[in-house]
PDB file of N, CA, C and O in Angstrom:
ATOM      1  N   UNK A   1     109.446   9.528 141.924  1.00  0.00           N
ATOM      2  CA  UNK A   1     109.041  10.626 142.467  1.00  0.00           C
ATOM      3  C   UNK A   1     108.179  11.075 141.303  1.00  0.00           C
ATOM      4  O   UNK A   1     108.892  11.171 140.305  1.00  0.00           O
ATOM      5  N   UNK A   2     106.882  11.395 141.044  1.00  0.00           N
ATOM      6  CA  UNK A   2     106.152  11.869 140.004  1.00  0.00           C
ATOM      7  C   UNK A   2     106.306  13.379 139.727  1.00  0.00           C
ATOM      8  O   UNK A   2     106.897  14.247 140.369  1.00  0.00           O
ATOM      9  N   UNK A   3     105.884  13.412 139.046  1.00  0.00           N
ATOM     10  CA  UNK A   3     106.115  15.156 138.225  1.00  0.00           C
ATOM     11  C   UNK A   3     105.727  16.179 139.406  1.00  0.00           C
ATOM     12  O   UNK A   3     106.379  17.215 139.537  1.00  0.00           O
ATOM     13  N   UNK A   4     104.822  15.919 140.128  1.00  0.00           N
ATOM     14  CA  UNK A   4     104.046  16.675 140.478  1.00  0.00           C
ATOM     15  C   UNK A   4     105.334  16.594 142.206  1.00  0.00           C
ATOM     16  O   UNK A   4     105.454  17.643 142.838  1.00  0.00           O
ATOM     17  N   UNK A   5     105.639  16.091 142.401  1.00  0.00           N
ATOM     18  CA  UNK A   5     106.975  16.420 143.411  1.00  0.00           C
ATOM     19  C   UNK A   5     107.876  16.846 143.165  1.00  0.00           C
ATOM     20  O   UNK A   5     108.493  17.650 143.864  1.00  0.00           O
ATOM     21  N   UNK A   6     108.230  16.383 142.002  1.00  0.00           N
ATOM     22  CA  UNK A   6     109.770  17.288 141.603  1.00  0.00           C
ATOM     23  C   UNK A   6     109.413  18.636 141.252  1.00  0.00           C
ATOM     24  O   UNK A   6     110.352  19.406 141.056  1.00  0.00           O
ATOM     25  N   UNK A   7     107.773  19.246 141.087  1.00  0.00           N
ATOM     26  CA  UNK A   7     107.595  20.623 140.847  1.00  0.00           C
ATOM     27  C   UNK A   7     107.539  21.184 142.554  1.00  0.00           C
ATOM     28  O   UNK A   7     107.865  22.348 142.788  1.00  0.00           O
ATOM     29  N   UNK A   8     107.166  20.395 143.522  1.00  0.00           N
ATOM     30  CA  UNK A   8     106.947  20.715 144.734  1.00  0.00           C
ATOM     31  C   UNK A   8     108.380  21.375 145.313  1.00  0.00           C
ATOM     32  O   UNK A   8     108.422  22.513 145.781  1.00  0.00           O
ATOM     33  N   UNK A   9     109.875  20.241 145.180  1.00  0.00           N
ATOM     34  CA  UNK A   9     110.888  20.666 145.638  1.00  0.00           C
ATOM     35  C   UNK A   9     111.380  21.767 144.889  1.00  0.00           C
ATOM     36  O   UNK A   9     112.108  22.529 145.525  1.00  0.00           O
ATOM     37  N   UNK A  10     111.124  22.098 143.456  1.00  0.00           N
ATOM     38  CA  UNK A  10     111.632  22.653 142.860  1.00  0.00           C
ATOM     39  C   UNK A  10     111.241  24.079 142.755  1.00  0.00           C
ATOM     40  O   UNK A  10     112.014  24.931 142.318  1.00  0.00           O
ATOM     41  N   UNK A  11     109.772  24.390 143.248  1.00  0.00           N
ATOM     42  CA  UNK A  11     109.249  25.716 143.644  1.00  0.00           C
ATOM     43  C   UNK A  11     109.918  26.372 145.218  1.00  0.00           C
ATOM     44  O   UNK A  11     110.231  27.514 145.555  1.00  0.00           O
ATOM     45  N   UNK A  12     109.944  25.146 145.879  1.00  0.00           N
ATOM     46  CA  UNK A  12     110.229  25.420 147.338  1.00  0.00           C
ATOM     47  C   UNK A  12     111.634  25.855 147.240  1.00  0.00           C
ATOM     48  O   UNK A  12     112.087  26.630 148.082  1.00  0.00           O
ATOM     49  N   UNK A  13     112.521  25.306 146.046  1.00  0.00           N
ATOM     50  CA  UNK A  13     113.946  25.571 145.964  1.00  0.00           C
ATOM     51  C   UNK A  13     114.025  26.802 145.482  1.00  0.00           C
ATOM     52  O   UNK A  13     114.873  27.491 146.049  1.00  0.00           O
ATOM     53  N   UNK A  14     113.292  27.435 144.430  1.00  0.00           N
ATOM     54  CA  UNK A  14     113.009  28.604 143.993  1.00  0.00           C
ATOM     55  C   UNK A  14     112.251  29.634 144.976  1.00  0.00           C
ATOM     56  O   UNK A  14     112.359  30.773 144.521  1.00  0.00           O
ATOM     57  N   UNK A  15     111.840  29.612 145.651  1.00  0.00           N
ATOM     58  CA  UNK A  15     111.435  30.237 146.841  1.00  0.00           C
ATOM     59  C   UNK A  15     112.359  30.326 147.761  1.00  0.00           C
ATOM     60  O   UNK A  15     112.397  31.508 148.102  1.00  0.00           O
ATOM     61  N   UNK A  16     113.114  29.717 148.339  1.00  0.00           N
ATOM     62  CA  UNK A  16     114.222  30.034 149.385  1.00  0.00           C
ATOM     63  C   UNK A  16     115.831  30.388 148.478  1.00  0.00           C
ATOM     64  O   UNK A  16     116.890  30.607 149.067  1.00  0.00           O
ATOM     65  N   UNK A  17     115.649  30.369 146.817  1.00  0.00           N
ATOM     66  CA  UNK A  17     116.754  31.657 146.311  1.00  0.00           C
ATOM     67  C   UNK A  17     116.089  32.613 146.222  1.00  0.00           C
ATOM     68  O   UNK A  17     116.857  33.348 145.600  1.00  0.00           O
ATOM     69  N   UNK A  18     115.243  33.153 146.376  1.00  0.00           N
ATOM     70  CA  UNK A  18     114.308  34.486 146.307  1.00  0.00           C
ATOM     71  C   UNK A  18     114.226  35.068 147.179  1.00  0.00           C
ATOM     72  O   UNK A  18     114.022  36.281 147.132  1.00  0.00           O
ATOM     73  N   UNK A  19     114.394  34.211 148.585  1.00  0.00           N
ATOM     74  CA  UNK A  19     114.440  34.759 150.025  1.00  0.00           C
ATOM     75  C   UNK A  19     115.961  34.955 149.820  1.00  0.00           C
ATOM     76  O   UNK A  19     116.135  36.119 150.180  1.00  0.00           O
ATOM     77  N   UNK A  20     117.033  34.505 149.477  1.00  0.00           N
ATOM     78  CA  UNK A  20     118.053  34.729 149.480  1.00  0.00           C
ATOM     79  C   UNK A  20     118.395  36.354 149.052  1.00  0.00           C
ATOM     80  O   UNK A  20     118.925  37.284 149.660  1.00  0.00           O
ATOM     81  N   UNK A  21     117.713  36.177 147.458  1.00  0.00           N
ATOM     82  CA  UNK A  21     118.292  37.496 146.914  1.00  0.00           C
ATOM     83  C   UNK A  21     117.539  38.541 147.090  1.00  0.00           C
ATOM     84  O   UNK A  21     117.910  39.630 146.652  1.00  0.00           O
ATOM     85  N   UNK A  22     116.212  38.383 147.838  1.00  0.00           N
ATOM     86  CA  UNK A  22     114.942  39.600 148.136  1.00  0.00           C
ATOM     87  C   UNK A  22     114.831  39.075 149.671  1.00  0.00           C
ATOM     88  O   UNK A  22     113.927  38.277 149.917  1.00  0.00           O
ATOM     89  N   UNK A  23     115.695  39.478 150.707  1.00  0.00           N
ATOM     90  CA  UNK A  23     115.381  39.351 152.006  1.00  0.00           C
ATOM     91  C   UNK A  23     114.038  39.784 152.536  1.00  0.00           C
ATOM     92  O   UNK A  23     113.623  40.891 152.193  1.00  0.00           O
ATOM     93  N   UNK A  24     113.200  38.907 153.464  1.00  0.00           N
ATOM     94  CA  UNK A  24     111.486  39.634 153.890  1.00  0.00           C
ATOM     95  C   UNK A  24     112.873  39.495 155.028  1.00  0.00           C
ATOM     96  O   UNK A  24     114.014  39.069 155.209  1.00  0.00           O
ATOM     97  N   UNK A  25     111.742  40.213 155.568  1.00  0.00           N
ATOM     98  CA  UNK A  25     111.717  40.904 157.070  1.00  0.00           C
ATOM     99  C   UNK A  25     110.985  39.763 157.950  1.00  0.00           C
ATOM    100  O   UNK A  25     109.939  39.265 157.535  1.00  0.00           O
ATOM    101  N   UNK A  26     111.666  39.290 159.397  1.00  0.00           N
ATOM    102  CA  UNK A  26     111.213  38.512 159.913  1.00  0.00           C
ATOM    103  C   UNK A  26     111.501  36.512 159.427  1.00  0.00           C
ATOM    104  O   UNK A  26     111.759  35.479 160.044  1.00  0.00           O
ATOM    105  N   UNK A  27     111.228  36.949 157.882  1.00  0.00           N
ATOM    106  CA  UNK A  27     111.608  35.561 157.542  1.00  0.00           C
ATOM    107  C   UNK A  27     112.848  34.696 157.955  1.00  0.00           C
ATOM    108  O   UNK A  27     114.004  35.116 157.995  1.00  0.00           O
ATOM    109  N   UNK A  28     112.325  33.087 158.338  1.00  0.00           N
ATOM    110  CA  UNK A  28     112.925  32.167 158.990  1.00  0.00           C
ATOM    111  C   UNK A  28     114.216  31.870 157.885  1.00  0.00           C
ATOM    112  O   UNK A  28     115.318  31.566 158.340  1.00  0.00           O
ATOM    113  N   UNK A  29     114.050  31.953 156.777  1.00  0.00           N
ATOM    114  CA  UNK A  29     115.316  31.830 155.773  1.00  0.00           C
ATOM    115  C   UNK A  29     116.186  32.351 155.769  1.00  0.00           C
ATOM    116  O   UNK A  29     117.388  32.084 155.748  1.00  0.00           O
ATOM    117  N   UNK A  30     115.227  33.705 155.803  1.00  0.00           N
ATOM    118  CA  UNK A  30     116.822  34.806 155.810  1.00  0.00           C
ATOM    119  C   UNK A  30     117.570  34.837 157.001  1.00  0.00           C
ATOM    120  O   UNK A  30     118.721  35.270 156.936  1.00  0.00           O
ATOM    121  N   UNK A  31     116.986  34.344 158.393  1.00  0.00           N
ATOM    122  CA  UNK A  31     117.285  34.122 159.786  1.00  0.00           C
ATOM    123  C   UNK A  31     118.640  32.871 159.401  1.00  0.00           C
ATOM    124  O   UNK A  31     119.786  33.201 159.706  1.00  0.00           O
ATOM    125  N   UNK A  32     118.471  31.857 158.917  1.00  0.00           N
ATOM    126  CA  UNK A  32     119.034  31.351 158.739  1.00  0.00           C
ATOM    127  C   UNK A  32     120.390  31.781 157.566  1.00  0.00           C
ATOM    128  O   UNK A  32     121.551  31.808 157.974  1.00  0.00           O
ATOM    129  N   UNK A  33     120.132  32.016 156.476  1.00  0.00           N
ATOM    130  CA  UNK A  33     121.092  32.572 155.495  1.00  0.00           C
ATOM    131  C   UNK A  33     122.152  33.399 156.299  1.00  0.00           C
ATOM    132  O   UNK A  33     123.378  33.322 156.222  1.00  0.00           O
ATOM    133  N   UNK A  34     121.280  34.315 157.193  1.00  0.00           N
ATOM    134  CA  UNK A  34     122.203  35.157 157.971  1.00  0.00           C
ATOM    135  C   UNK A  34     123.053  34.816 159.135  1.00  0.00           C
ATOM    136  O   UNK A  34     123.830  35.600 159.680  1.00  0.00           O
ATOM    137  N   UNK A  35     122.790  33.266 159.559  1.00  0.00           N
ATOM    138  CA  UNK A  35     123.070  32.872 160.500  1.00  0.00           C
ATOM    139  C   UNK A  35     124.666  32.098 159.883  1.00  0.00           C
ATOM    140  O   UNK A  35     125.626  31.734 160.561  1.00  0.00           O
ATOM    141  N   UNK A  36     124.532  32.052 158.790  1.00  0.00           N
ATOM    142  CA  UNK A  36     125.743  31.218 157.692  1.00  0.00           C
ATOM    143  C   UNK A  36     125.382  29.399 157.933  1.00  0.00           C
ATOM    144  O   UNK A  36     124.407  28.750 158.313  1.00  0.00           O
ATOM    145  N   UNK A  37     126.738  29.100 157.480  1.00  0.00           N
ATOM    146  CA  UNK A  37     126.253  27.660 157.204  1.00  0.00           C
ATOM    147  C   UNK A  37     126.548  26.496 158.305  1.00  0.00           C
ATOM    148  O   UNK A  37     126.239  25.306 158.377  1.00  0.00           O
ATOM    149  N   UNK A  38     127.271  27.371 159.108  1.00  0.00           N
ATOM    150  CA  UNK A  38     127.583  26.113 160.555  1.00  0.00           C
ATOM    151  C   UNK A  38     125.683  25.873 161.397  1.00  0.00           C
ATOM    152  O   UNK A  38     125.235  24.990 162.128  1.00  0.00           O
ATOM    153  N   UNK A  39     124.999  27.257 160.754  1.00  0.00           N
ATOM    154  CA  UNK A  39     123.708  27.048 161.581  1.00  0.00           C
ATOM    155  C   UNK A  39     122.655  26.575 160.984  1.00  0.00           C
ATOM    156  O   UNK A  39     121.614  26.111 161.450  1.00  0.00           O
ATOM    157  N   UNK A  40     123.140  26.786 159.515  1.00  0.00           N
ATOM    158  CA  UNK A  40     122.309  25.600 158.789  1.00  0.00           C
ATOM    159  C   UNK A  40     122.592  24.071 158.937  1.00  0.00           C
ATOM    160  O   UNK A  40     121.874  23.139 159.297  1.00  0.00           O
ATOM    161  N   UNK A  41     123.599  24.129 158.624  1.00  0.00           N
ATOM    162  CA  UNK A  41     124.097  22.549 158.984  1.00  0.00           C
ATOM    163  C   UNK A  41     123.900  22.150 160.515  1.00  0.00           C
ATOM    164  O   UNK A  41     124.676  21.236 160.793  1.00  0.00           O
ATOM    165  N   UNK A  42     123.241  22.474 161.421  1.00  0.00           N
ATOM    166  CA  UNK A  42     123.232  22.542 162.802  1.00  0.00           C
ATOM    167  C   UNK A  42     121.664  22.000 162.645  1.00  0.00           C
ATOM    168  O   UNK A  42     121.409  21.073 163.413  1.00  0.00           O
ATOM    169  N   UNK A  43     120.797  22.335 161.958  1.00  0.00           N
ATOM    170  CA  UNK A  43     119.581  22.581 161.507  1.00  0.00           C
ATOM    171  C   UNK A  43     119.318  21.130 160.650  1.00  0.00           C
ATOM    172  O   UNK A  43     118.245  20.538 160.765  1.00  0.00           O
ATOM    173  N   UNK A  44     120.109  20.765 160.022  1.00  0.00           N
ATOM    174  CA  UNK A  44     119.799  19.745 158.764  1.00  0.00           C
ATOM    175  C   UNK A  44     120.057  18.483 159.682  1.00  0.00           C
ATOM    176  O   UNK A  44     119.429  17.427 159.600  1.00  0.00           O
ATOM    177  N   UNK A  45     121.335  18.829 160.788  1.00  0.00           N
ATOM    178  CA  UNK A  45     121.321  17.718 161.474  1.00  0.00           C
ATOM    179  C   UNK A  45     120.488  17.318 162.631  1.00  0.00           C
ATOM    180  O   UNK A  45     120.349  16.142 162.967  1.00  0.00           O
ATOM    181  N   UNK A  46     119.981  18.240 163.181  1.00  0.00           N
ATOM    182  CA  UNK A  46     118.664  18.183 164.414  1.00  0.00           C
ATOM    183  C   UNK A  46     117.669  17.614 163.896  1.00  0.00           C
ATOM    184  O   UNK A  46     116.982  16.794 164.504  1.00  0.00           O
ATOM    185  N   UNK A  47     117.395  18.110 162.277  1.00  0.00           N
ATOM    186  CA  UNK A  47     115.996  17.379 161.988  1.00  0.00           C
ATOM    187  C   UNK A  47     116.438  16.227 161.342  1.00  0.00           C
ATOM    188  O   UNK A  47     115.513  15.421 161.438  1.00  0.00           O
ATOM    189  N   UNK A  48     117.639  15.577 160.555  1.00  0.00           N
ATOM    190  CA  UNK A  48     117.613  13.870 160.289  1.00  0.00           C
ATOM    191  C   UNK A  48     117.602  13.406 161.927  1.00  0.00           C
ATOM    192  O   UNK A  48     117.725  12.189 161.787  1.00  0.00           O
ATOM    193  N   UNK A  49     117.546  13.586 163.071  1.00  0.00           N
ATOM    194  CA  UNK A  49     117.979  13.117 163.953  1.00  0.00           C
ATOM    195  C   UNK A  49     116.930  13.045 164.647  1.00  0.00           C
ATOM    196  O   UNK A  49     117.133  12.419 165.688  1.00  0.00           O
ATOM    197  N   UNK A  50     115.421  13.579 164.476  1.00  0.00           N
ATOM    198  CA  UNK A  50     114.639  13.824 164.752  1.00  0.00           C
ATOM    199  C   UNK A  50     113.568  12.955 163.729  1.00  0.00           C
ATOM    200  O   UNK A  50     112.543  12.423 164.156  1.00  0.00           O
ATOM    201  N   UNK A  51     113.811  12.933 162.928  1.00  0.00           N
ATOM    202  CA  UNK A  51     113.521  11.931 161.751  1.00  0.00           C
ATOM    203  C   UNK A  51     113.530  10.384 162.236  1.00  0.00           C
ATOM    204  O   UNK A  51     112.599   9.584 162.330  1.00  0.00           O
ATOM    205  N   UNK A  52     115.166  10.223 162.559  1.00  0.00           N
ATOM    206  CA  UNK A  52     115.198   9.081 162.625  1.00  0.00           C
ATOM    207  C   UNK A  52     114.764   9.033 164.299  1.00  0.00           C
ATOM    208  O   UNK A  52     115.256   7.956 164.637  1.00  0.00           O
ATOM    209  N   UNK A  53     114.383   9.373 165.011  1.00  0.00           N
ATOM    210  CA  UNK A  53     113.409   8.926 166.102  1.00  0.00           C
ATOM    211  C   UNK A  53     112.488   9.121 165.989  1.00  0.00           C
ATOM    212  O   UNK A  53     112.013   8.452 166.907  1.00  0.00           O
ATOM    213  N   UNK A  54     111.520   9.677 165.424  1.00  0.00           N
ATOM    214  CA  UNK A  54     110.008   9.344 164.667  1.00  0.00           C
ATOM    215  C   UNK A  54     109.921   8.060 164.353  1.00  0.00           C
ATOM    216  O   UNK A  54     109.093   7.350 164.924  1.00  0.00           O
ATOM    217  N   UNK A  55     110.851   7.511 163.293  1.00  0.00           N
ATOM    218  CA  UNK A  55     110.733   6.278 162.800  1.00  0.00           C
ATOM    219  C   UNK A  55     110.722   5.484 163.258  1.00  0.00           C
ATOM    220  O   UNK A  55     110.027   4.474 163.148  1.00  0.00           O
ATOM    221  N   UNK A  56     112.005   5.933 164.296  1.00  0.00           N
ATOM    222  CA  UNK A  56     112.012   4.313 165.189  1.00  0.00           C
ATOM    223  C   UNK A  56     111.445   4.080 166.580  1.00  0.00           C
ATOM    224  O   UNK A  56     111.816   3.310 167.466  1.00  0.00           O
ATOM    225  N   UNK A  57     110.106   5.248 166.514  1.00  0.00           N
ATOM    226  CA  UNK A  57     109.016   4.921 166.964  1.00  0.00           C
ATOM    227  C   UNK A  57     107.760   4.692 166.570  1.00  0.00           C
ATOM    228  O   UNK A  57     106.695   5.058 167.065  1.00  0.00           O
ATOM    229  N   UNK A  58     108.004   4.033 165.607  1.00  0.00           N
ATOM    230  CA  UNK A  58     106.966   3.856 164.392  1.00  0.00           C
ATOM    231  C   UNK A  58     106.151   4.852 164.218  1.00  0.00           C
ATOM    232  O   UNK A  58     105.019   4.381 164.108  1.00  0.00           O
ATOM    233  N   UNK A  59     106.135   6.150 164.124  1.00  0.00           N
ATOM    234  CA  UNK A  59     105.436   7.260 164.274  1.00  0.00           C
ATOM    235  C   UNK A  59     105.753   7.961 162.381  1.00  0.00           C
ATOM    236  O   UNK A  59     106.630   8.683 161.907  1.00  0.00           O
ATOM    237  N   UNK A  60     104.714   7.377 161.881  1.00  0.00           N
ATOM    238  CA  UNK A  60     104.660   7.320 160.483  1.00  0.00           C
ATOM    239  C   UNK A  60     104.624   9.309 159.891  1.00  0.00           C
ATOM    240  O   UNK A  60     105.389  10.017 159.237  1.00  0.00           O
ATOM    241  N   UNK A  61     103.012   9.561 160.732  1.00  0.00           N
ATOM    242  CA  UNK A  61     102.893  11.253 160.727  1.00  0.00           C
ATOM    243  C   UNK A  61     104.025  12.109 160.933  1.00  0.00           C
ATOM    244  O   UNK A  61     104.382  13.055 160.231  1.00  0.00           O
ATOM    245  N   UNK A  62     104.688  11.540 162.268  1.00  0.00           N
ATOM    246  CA  UNK A  62     105.448  12.586 162.542  1.00  0.00           C
ATOM    247  C   UNK A  62     106.735  12.584 162.050  1.00  0.00           C
ATOM    248  O   UNK A  62     107.357  13.645 161.999  1.00  0.00           O
ATOM    249  N   UNK A  63     107.357  11.268 161.580  1.00  0.00           N
ATOM    250  CA  UNK A  63     108.374  10.859 160.118  1.00  0.00           C
ATOM    251  C   UNK A  63     108.282  12.088 159.296  1.00  0.00           C
ATOM    252  O   UNK A  63     108.914  13.123 159.087  1.00  0.00           O
ATOM    253  N   UNK A  64     107.082  11.425 158.890  1.00  0.00           N
ATOM    254  CA  UNK A  64     106.989  12.961 157.465  1.00  0.00           C
ATOM    255  C   UNK A  64     107.018  14.214 157.254  1.00  0.00           C
ATOM    256  O   UNK A  64     107.383  14.938 156.328  1.00  0.00           O
ATOM    257  N   UNK A  65     106.346  14.420 158.778  1.00  0.00           N
ATOM    258  CA  UNK A  65     106.806  16.223 159.046  1.00  0.00           C
ATOM    259  C   UNK A  65     108.071  16.230 159.396  1.00  0.00           C
ATOM    260  O   UNK A  65     108.697  16.987 158.654  1.00  0.00           O
ATOM    261  N   UNK A  66     108.720  15.738 160.179  1.00  0.00           N
ATOM    262  CA  UNK A  66     110.365  15.628 160.366  1.00  0.00           C
ATOM    263  C   UNK A  66     111.329  15.719 158.788  1.00  0.00           C
ATOM    264  O   UNK A  66     112.342  16.351 158.489  1.00  0.00           O
ATOM    265  N   UNK A  67     110.544  14.869 158.104  1.00  0.00           N
ATOM    266  CA  UNK A  67     111.595  14.586 156.299  1.00  0.00           C
ATOM    267  C   UNK A  67     111.034  15.736 155.951  1.00  0.00           C
ATOM    268  O   UNK A  67     111.577  16.247 154.972  1.00  0.00           O
ATOM    269  N   UNK A  68     110.137  16.333 156.401  1.00  0.00           N
ATOM    270  CA  UNK A  68     109.782  17.550 155.084  1.00  0.00           C
ATOM    271  C   UNK A  68     110.703  18.839 155.831  1.00  0.00           C
ATOM    272  O   UNK A  68     110.963  19.809 155.119  1.00  0.00           O
ATOM    273  N   UNK A  69     111.108  18.829 157.042  1.00  0.00           N
ATOM    274  CA  UNK A  69     112.222  19.840 157.721  1.00  0.00           C
ATOM    275  C   UNK A  69     113.335  19.302 157.034  1.00  0.00           C
ATOM    276  O   UNK A  69     113.900  19.877 156.104  1.00  0.00           O
ATOM    277  N   UNK A  70     113.613  18.331 157.438  1.00  0.00           N
ATOM    278  CA  UNK A  70     114.809  17.788 156.674  1.00  0.00           C
ATOM    279  C   UNK A  70     115.262  18.003 155.085  1.00  0.00           C
ATOM    280  O   UNK A  70     116.406  17.971 154.632  1.00  0.00           O
ATOM    281  N   UNK A  71     114.290  18.181 154.540  1.00  0.00           N
ATOM    282  CA  UNK A  71     114.538  18.474 152.906  1.00  0.00           C
ATOM    283  C   UNK A  71     114.534  20.026 152.907  1.00  0.00           C
ATOM    284  O   UNK A  71     115.365  20.618 152.219  1.00  0.00           O
ATOM    285  N   UNK A  72     113.316  20.942 153.915  1.00  0.00           N
ATOM    286  CA  UNK A  72     113.650  21.966 153.897  1.00  0.00           C
ATOM    287  C   UNK A  72     114.850  22.710 153.683  1.00  0.00           C
ATOM    288  O   UNK A  72     115.165  23.391 152.706  1.00  0.00           O
ATOM    289  N   UNK A  73     115.778  22.368 155.255  1.00  0.00           N
ATOM    290  CA  UNK A  73     116.632  22.580 155.554  1.00  0.00           C
ATOM    291  C   UNK A  73     117.929  22.081 155.087  1.00  0.00           C
ATOM    292  O   UNK A  73     118.927  22.634 155.548  1.00  0.00           O
ATOM    293  N   UNK A  74     118.120  20.837 153.995  1.00  0.00           N
ATOM    294  CA  UNK A  74     118.785  20.582 153.317  1.00  0.00           C
ATOM    295  C   UNK A  74     118.822  21.696 151.749  1.00  0.00           C
ATOM    296  O   UNK A  74     119.841  22.085 151.178  1.00  0.00           O
ATOM    297  N   UNK A  75     117.559  21.958 151.412  1.00  0.00           N
ATOM    298  CA  UNK A  75     117.374  22.616 150.309  1.00  0.00           C
ATOM    299  C   UNK A  75     118.073  24.191 150.715  1.00  0.00           C
ATOM    300  O   UNK A  75     118.632  24.788 149.795  1.00  0.00           O
ATOM    301  N   UNK A  76     118.032  24.786 151.978  1.00  0.00           N
ATOM    302  CA  UNK A  76     118.822  26.084 152.593  1.00  0.00           C
ATOM    303  C   UNK A  76     119.983  26.040 152.297  1.00  0.00           C
ATOM    304  O   UNK A  76     120.603  26.956 151.758  1.00  0.00           O
ATOM    305  N   UNK A  77     120.581  24.570 152.730  1.00  0.00           N
ATOM    306  CA  UNK A  77     121.752  24.358 152.584  1.00  0.00           C
ATOM    307  C   UNK A  77     122.513  24.023 151.018  1.00  0.00           C
ATOM    308  O   UNK A  77     123.712  24.164 150.775  1.00  0.00           O
ATOM    309  N   UNK A  78     121.641  23.630 150.235  1.00  0.00           N
ATOM    310  CA  UNK A  78     122.041  23.606 148.815  1.00  0.00           C
ATOM    311  C   UNK A  78     122.144  25.212 148.352  1.00  0.00           C
ATOM    312  O   UNK A  78     123.151  25.660 147.805  1.00  0.00           O
ATOM    313  N   UNK A  79     121.140  25.889 148.605  1.00  0.00           N
ATOM    314  CA  UNK A  79     120.979  27.663 148.254  1.00  0.00           C
ATOM    315  C   UNK A  79     122.361  28.183 148.562  1.00  0.00           C
ATOM    316  O   UNK A  79     123.157  28.460 147.665  1.00  0.00           O
ATOM    317  N   UNK A  80     122.686  28.338 150.103  1.00  0.00           N
ATOM    318  CA  UNK A  80     123.539  28.575 150.954  1.00  0.00           C
ATOM    319  C   UNK A  80     125.243  28.535 149.969  1.00  0.00           C
ATOM    320  O   UNK A  80     126.051  29.427 149.711  1.00  0.00           O
ATOM    321  N   UNK A  81     125.201  26.710 149.574  1.00  0.00           N
ATOM    322  CA  UNK A  81     126.611  26.679 148.849  1.00  0.00           C
ATOM    323  C   UNK A  81     126.348  27.048 147.364  1.00  0.00           C
ATOM    324  O   UNK A  81     127.342  27.259 146.669  1.00  0.00           O
ATOM    325  N   UNK A  82     125.246  27.138 146.861  1.00  0.00           N
ATOM    326  CA  UNK A  82     125.435  26.888 145.210  1.00  0.00           C
ATOM    327  C   UNK A  82     125.165  25.964 144.557  1.00  0.00           C
ATOM    328  O   UNK A  82     125.740  25.835 143.477  1.00  0.00           O
ATOM    329  N   UNK A  83     124.211  25.012 144.977  1.00  0.00           N
ATOM    330  CA  UNK A  83     124.025  23.206 144.804  1.00  0.00           C
ATOM    331  C   UNK A  83     122.768  23.770 144.409  1.00  0.00           C
ATOM    332  O   UNK A  83     122.102  24.683 144.899  1.00  0.00           O
ATOM    333  N   UNK A  84     122.550  22.867 143.203  1.00  0.00           N
ATOM    334  CA  UNK A  84     120.829  22.872 142.969  1.00  0.00           C
ATOM    335  C   UNK A  84     120.290  21.340 142.837  1.00  0.00           C
ATOM    336  O   UNK A  84     120.966  20.312 142.857  1.00  0.00           O
ATOM    337  N   UNK A  85     119.075  21.462 142.717  1.00  0.00           N
ATOM    338  CA  UNK A  85     118.052  20.033 142.839  1.00  0.00           C
ATOM    339  C   UNK A  85     118.914  19.487 141.736  1.00  0.00           C
ATOM    340  O   UNK A  85     119.196  18.365 142.159  1.00  0.00           O
ATOM    341  N   UNK A  86     119.575  19.646 140.411  1.00  0.00           N
ATOM    342  CA  UNK A  86     119.179  19.191 139.371  1.00  0.00           C
ATOM    343  C   UNK A  86     120.811  18.717 139.701  1.00  0.00           C
ATOM    344  O   UNK A  86     121.015  17.563 139.324  1.00  0.00           O
ATOM    345  N   UNK A  87     122.247  19.520 140.458  1.00  0.00           N
ATOM    346  CA  UNK A  87     123.152  18.543 140.644  1.00  0.00           C
ATOM    347  C   UNK A  87     123.135  17.395 141.420  1.00  0.00           C
ATOM    348  O   UNK A  87     123.765  16.362 141.193  1.00  0.00           O
ATOM    349  N   UNK A  88     122.247  17.661 142.522  1.00  0.00           N
ATOM    350  CA  UNK A  88     121.764  15.941 143.285  1.00  0.00           C
ATOM    351  C   UNK A  88     120.947  15.205 142.654  1.00  0.00           C
ATOM    352  O   UNK A  88     120.771  14.124 143.216  1.00  0.00           O
ATOM    353  N   UNK A  89     120.249  15.381 141.508  1.00  0.00           N
ATOM    354  CA  UNK A  89     119.808  14.338 140.915  1.00  0.00           C
ATOM    355  C   UNK A  89     120.536  14.003 140.001  1.00  0.00           C
ATOM    356  O   UNK A  89     120.363  12.844 139.624  1.00  0.00           O
ATOM    357  N   UNK A  90     121.504  14.733 139.348  1.00  0.00           N
ATOM    358  CA  UNK A  90     122.739  13.895 138.617  1.00  0.00           C
ATOM    359  C   UNK A  90     123.468  12.943 139.034  1.00  0.00           C
ATOM    360  O   UNK A  90     123.902  11.960 138.435  1.00  0.00           O
ATOM    361  N   UNK A  91     123.669  13.520 140.865  1.00  0.00           N
ATOM    362  CA  UNK A  91     124.499  12.565 141.617  1.00  0.00           C
ATOM    363  C   UNK A  91     123.769  11.349 141.571  1.00  0.00           C
ATOM    364  O   UNK A  91     124.116  10.245 141.153  1.00  0.00           O
ATOM    365  N   UNK A  92     122.758  11.714 142.044  1.00  0.00           N
ATOM    366  CA  UNK A  92     121.586  10.131 142.162  1.00  0.00           C
ATOM    367  C   UNK A  92     121.712   9.013 140.660  1.00  0.00           C
ATOM    368  O   UNK A  92     121.790   7.795 140.502  1.00  0.00           O
ATOM    369  N   UNK A  93     121.685   9.947 139.954  1.00  0.00           N
ATOM    370  CA  UNK A  93     121.551   9.275 138.584  1.00  0.00           C
ATOM    371  C   UNK A  93     122.641   8.532 138.545  1.00  0.00           C
ATOM    372  O   UNK A  93     122.325   7.349 138.420  1.00  0.00           O
ATOM    373  N   UNK A  94     124.263   8.762 138.617  1.00  0.00           N
ATOM    374  CA  UNK A  94     125.087   8.233 138.754  1.00  0.00           C
ATOM    375  C   UNK A  94     125.242   7.195 139.604  1.00  0.00           C
ATOM    376  O   UNK A  94     126.169   6.434 139.328  1.00  0.00           O
ATOM    377  N   UNK A  95     124.489   6.913 140.715  1.00  0.00           N
ATOM    378  CA  UNK A  95     124.685   5.855 141.243  1.00  0.00           C
ATOM    379  C   UNK A  95     123.772   4.624 141.032  1.00  0.00           C
ATOM    380  O   UNK A  95     124.025   3.563 141.603  1.00  0.00           O
TER     381      UNK A  95
END
């Protein structure tokens, strides 16, 4: 992952944290936070399945879109649980 990718992830995570701290009317991110961890987890699962289906069909473009959705929803889950991208990075480095 290059530095620009890391910045995109951090920037998105920071935006998600900002939505959590400063709700915006009509924000999908705030909708997820309002519904709670079960709804967020359901969306993570749905997006993972959609990415798997796209990949199994060989649809690269759609798989990229579904992975982006998966990453976003995973970061909402992380923010809800107080997990940072650095926490995940630390765990990955241990492996």
